[in-house]
C-alpha positions as CSV (number, residue, x, y, z in Angstrom):
1,X,-90.3,-47.2,-37.2
2,X,-86.7,-46.3,-36.2
3,X,-85.9,-42.7,-36.8
4,X,-82.6,-42.1,-38.7
5,X,-79.9,-40.1,-36.9
6,X,-79.9,-36.4,-37.7
7,X,-76.7,-35.0,-38.9
8,X,-75.9,-32.1,-36.6
9,X,-73.4,-29.3,-37.1
10,X,-70.7,-28.5,-34.6
11,X,-71.0,-25.2,-32.7
12,X,-70.5,-22.3,-35.1
13,X,-69.1,-18.9,-34.3
14,X,-72.7,-17.7,-34.5
15,X,-73.9,-20.2,-31.8
16,X,-70.9,-19.5,-29.6
17,X,-71.7,-15.7,-29.9
18,X,-75.2,-16.5,-28.8
19,X,-74.0,-18.1,-25.6
20,X,-71.4,-15.4,-25.0
21,X,-74.2,-12.9,-25.0
22,X,-76.1,-15.1,-22.6
23,X,-73.3,-15.1,-20.1
24,X,-72.4,-11.4,-20.4
25,X,-74.5,-10.1,-17.5
26,X,-73.4,-12.1,-14.4
27,X,-73.2,-11.3,-10.7
28,X,-71.6,-14.0,-8.4
29,X,-73.9,-15.5,-5.7
30,X,-73.7,-18.0,-2.9
31,X,-74.3,-21.6,-4.0
32,X,-76.2,-23.8,-1.7
33,X,-74.4,-27.1,-1.1
34,X,-77.7,-29.0,-0.3
35,X,-78.2,-31.9,-2.6
36,X,-81.9,-31.7,-2.2
37,X,-82.0,-28.7,-4.4
38,X,-84.0,-29.6,-7.5
39,X,-81.2,-28.1,-9.8
40,X,-78.7,-30.8,-8.6
41,X,-80.9,-33.6,-7.4
42,X,-79.9,-35.8,-10.4
43,X,-76.3,-35.8,-8.9
44,X,-77.5,-37.7,-5.8
45,X,-76.1,-41.1,-6.9
46,X,-72.6,-39.8,-7.1
47,X,-72.3,-37.0,-4.4
48,X,-71.5,-39.4,-1.5
49,X,-68.4,-40.6,-3.5
50,X,-66.9,-37.4,-4.9
51,X,-64.9,-36.2,-1.9
52,X,-61.3,-35.9,-3.0
53,X,-62.1,-37.4,-6.4
54,X,-61.3,-35.8,-9.8
55,X,-64.4,-34.5,-11.6
56,X,-64.9,-33.0,-15.1
57,X,-67.9,-30.9,-15.9
58,X,-68.7,-30.4,-19.6
59,X,-70.5,-27.2,-20.6
60,X,-70.1,-25.5,-17.2
61,X,-72.0,-22.2,-18.2
62,X,-72.0,-19.9,-15.2
63,X,-70.3,-22.7,-13.0
64,X,-73.0,-23.3,-10.3
65,X,-72.8,-27.1,-10.7
66,X,-69.0,-27.1,-10.6
67,X,-69.0,-24.9,-7.5
68,X,-71.7,-27.2,-5.9
69,X,-69.5,-30.3,-6.4
70,X,-66.4,-28.4,-5.1
71,X,-68.4,-27.5,-2.0
72,X,-69.1,-31.2,-1.6
73,X,-65.4,-32.1,-1.7
74,X,-64.8,-32.7,-5.5
75,X,-61.6,-31.7,-7.3
76,X,-63.3,-30.1,-10.3
77,X,-62.2,-29.0,-13.7
78,X,-64.8,-27.3,-15.9
79,X,-64.8,-26.7,-19.6
80,X,-67.0,-24.5,-21.8
81,X,-66.7,-23.3,-25.4
82,X,-67.3,-19.7,-24.3
83,X,-64.9,-17.2,-22.7
84,X,-67.8,-15.9,-20.7
85,X,-68.7,-19.3,-19.2
86,X,-65.2,-19.9,-18.0
87,X,-64.9,-16.4,-16.7
88,X,-68.2,-16.6,-14.7
89,X,-67.3,-20.1,-13.4
90,X,-64.0,-18.9,-12.0
91,X,-65.6,-15.8,-10.5
92,X,-68.4,-17.9,-8.8
93,X,-65.8,-20.3,-7.4
94,X,-63.8,-17.4,-5.9
95,X,-66.9,-15.9,-4.4
96,X,-67.8,-19.2,-2.8
97,X,-64.3,-19.8,-1.5
98,X,-63.6,-23.0,-3.4
99,X,-61.0,-24.0,-6.0
100,X,-62.3,-24.8,-9.4
101,X,-60.0,-24.9,-12.5
102,X,-61.6,-24.2,-15.9
103,X,-60.6,-23.9,-19.6
104,X,-62.2,-22.7,-22.8
105,X,-62.7,-25.8,-24.9
106,X,-65.3,-27.6,-27.1
107,X,-66.5,-30.6,-25.2
108,X,-65.9,-32.6,-28.3
109,X,-62.1,-32.1,-27.7
110,X,-61.9,-33.6,-24.2
111,X,-59.0,-35.8,-25.3
112,X,-56.8,-32.6,-25.4
113,X,-57.0,-32.3,-21.7
114,X,-54.5,-35.2,-21.2
115,X,-56.2,-36.1,-17.9
116,X,-58.3,-39.0,-16.5
117,X,-61.3,-38.3,-14.3
118,X,-63.4,-40.3,-11.8
119,X,-66.6,-38.6,-12.7
120,X,-67.7,-36.7,-15.8
121,X,-71.0,-34.7,-15.5
122,X,-73.0,-32.1,-17.4
123,X,-76.4,-30.6,-17.7
124,X,-78.0,-30.0,-21.1
125,X,-74.7,-30.3,-22.9
126,X,-74.5,-33.7,-24.7
127,X,-77.0,-32.7,-27.3
128,X,-74.7,-29.9,-28.4
129,X,-71.7,-32.2,-29.1
130,X,-70.8,-33.3,-32.6
131,X,-69.6,-35.6,-34.1
132,X,-71.1,-37.6,-31.2
133,X,-69.6,-41.1,-31.9
134,X,-66.1,-39.6,-32.0
135,X,-66.8,-37.7,-28.8
136,X,-68.0,-40.9,-27.0
137,X,-64.8,-42.6,-27.8
138,X,-62.7,-39.6,-26.7
139,X,-64.7,-39.4,-23.4
140,X,-64.0,-43.0,-22.6
141,X,-60.3,-42.3,-23.0
142,X,-60.4,-39.5,-20.4
143,X,-62.2,-41.6,-17.7
144,X,-60.6,-43.9,-15.2
145,X,-61.6,-47.5,-15.0
146,X,-64.8,-47.7,-13.0
147,X,-65.5,-43.9,-13.6
148,X,-69.1,-42.7,-13.9
149,X,-70.6,-40.3,-16.3
150,X,-73.9,-38.6,-15.3
151,X,-75.8,-36.1,-17.5
152,X,-79.1,-34.3,-17.3
153,X,-80.3,-34.0,-20.9
154,X,-83.3,-33.4,-23.2
155,X,-84.7,-36.0,-25.5
156,X,-85.9,-36.2,-29.1
157,X,-88.3,-39.2,-28.4
158,X,-91.4,-37.0,-28.3
159,X,-92.1,-36.2,-31.9
160,X,-94.8,-33.7,-31.0
161,X,-92.3,-31.6,-29.1
162,X,-89.8,-31.9,-31.9
163,X,-92.3,-30.8,-34.4
164,X,-93.2,-27.8,-32.2
165,X,-89.5,-27.0,-31.8
166,X,-88.7,-27.3,-35.5
167,X,-91.7,-25.4,-36.9
168,X,-93.2,-23.0,-34.3
169,X,-90.4,-21.9,-31.9
170,X,-89.0,-18.5,-33.0
171,X,-92.1,-17.8,-35.2
172,X,-95.5,-16.1,-34.6
173,X,-94.4,-14.7,-31.3
174,X,-93.3,-18.0,-29.8
175,X,-89.9,-17.4,-28.1
176,X,-86.7,-19.3,-28.9
177,X,-84.2,-19.9,-26.1
178,X,-81.5,-22.0,-27.7
179,X,-79.0,-21.5,-30.4
180,X,-79.5,-22.4,-34.1
181,X,-77.5,-25.7,-34.1
182,X,-78.6,-27.5,-31.0
183,X,-80.9,-30.5,-31.5
184,X,-82.2,-32.6,-28.6
185,X,-80.4,-35.9,-27.7
186,X,-81.3,-38.8,-30.0
187,X,-81.5,-42.5,-29.2
188,X,-78.8,-43.1,-31.7
189,X,-76.4,-41.0,-29.5
190,X,-77.4,-43.1,-26.5
191,X,-76.4,-46.1,-28.6
192,X,-73.0,-44.5,-29.2
193,X,-72.5,-44.4,-25.5
194,X,-73.4,-48.0,-25.2
195,X,-70.8,-48.9,-27.7
196,X,-68.1,-47.4,-25.4
197,X,-69.5,-47.8,-21.9
198,X,-71.0,-50.5,-19.7
199,X,-74.1,-50.1,-17.6
200,X,-75.7,-47.3,-19.6
201,X,-79.0,-46.4,-18.1
202,X,-81.7,-43.9,-18.8
203,X,-84.0,-42.6,-16.0
204,X,-86.9,-40.1,-16.2
205,X,-86.6,-37.6,-13.2
206,X,-90.0,-36.1,-14.1
207,X,-92.4,-35.9,-17.0
208,X,-91.9,-32.7,-19.0
209,X,-94.4,-32.2,-21.8
210,X,-97.4,-30.1,-21.1
211,X,-95.4,-27.7,-19.0
212,X,-92.9,-27.3,-21.9
213,X,-95.7,-26.3,-24.3
214,X,-97.3,-24.1,-21.7
215,X,-94.1,-22.2,-21.0
216,X,-93.8,-21.1,-24.7
217,X,-97.5,-20.6,-25.6
218,X,-98.9,-19.4,-22.3
219,X,-95.8,-17.9,-20.8
220,X,-97.8,-14.8,-19.6
221,X,-100.3,-16.8,-17.6
222,X,-98.9,-18.2,-14.4
223,X,-102.2,-19.9,-13.7
224,X,-102.1,-22.0,-16.9
225,X,-98.5,-22.8,-16.5
226,X,-99.2,-24.1,-13.0
227,X,-102.0,-26.2,-14.4
228,X,-99.7,-27.7,-17.0
229,X,-97.1,-28.5,-14.4
230,X,-99.7,-30.3,-12.3
231,X,-100.8,-32.2,-15.4
232,X,-97.2,-33.3,-16.0
233,X,-97.0,-34.5,-12.4
234,X,-100.2,-36.4,-12.8
235,X,-99.0,-38.2,-15.9
236,X,-95.6,-38.9,-14.2
237,X,-97.3,-40.6,-11.2
238,X,-100.4,-42.2,-12.9
239,X,-99.7,-42.7,-16.6
240,X,-96.2,-44.0,-16.4
241,X,-96.3,-45.5,-19.9
242,X,-95.7,-42.1,-21.3
243,X,-92.8,-41.2,-19.2
244,X,-90.3,-42.2,-21.8
245,X,-91.6,-39.4,-24.0
246,X,-90.6,-36.7,-21.4
247,X,-88.4,-33.9,-22.7
248,X,-86.0,-34.4,-19.8
249,X,-83.9,-37.5,-18.9
250,X,-80.9,-38.5,-16.9
251,X,-78.2,-40.5,-18.8
252,X,-75.8,-42.5,-16.5
253,X,-72.9,-44.8,-17.6
254,X,-69.7,-46.4,-16.3
255,X,-66.3,-47.2,-17.9
């Protein structure tokens, strides 16, 4: 049965305030330019071609990915809907001796930049953006012909995790790490990308299910969390039929 799309709200002043608080305490640090770091490994398909090319990062947060791409030769502009994220990104770029430009902007307003880019990237940002179909059309307009989009995202396919997220997180001592308006990326939003881009592909970099539950329920037990990570790794290698239900996915598309 096809799940109907969920109507998501745009970021509210309350959700922006949540992330502003998240970015308040920040100390710049040296960014490792090695692509083999797990944090950036999803960028491997594009890194060889970014030198001297224009790159847009959506939802830059503290700016480590923007700085990483600048260290690898990219001409990077970053946007975030928080003052704190942009401030931290510029501070991190300066600390690492690279030039990154940044502006405070909702990612859904990318058409206001008035620029075209060769690469558009982001990590855990697409699921925040609404209305998504309008955004997908705007994103296409700000990309050059042949440009690539590459995003590391969560997924709403696993209904067990979604039930857990909707009914347990934030209650009975289970921590809540996100804001009140974010909802994991839906297949209907992937379809919106397919309406605007060619060669849309989904890959599963790793199976994330048991470790997700463990990090919330058994967060004080490193032994159990390690066991759940190994269980995820076993499923990823040996029970591949379930990989599509991983909480993490990589979305890649071309204009």
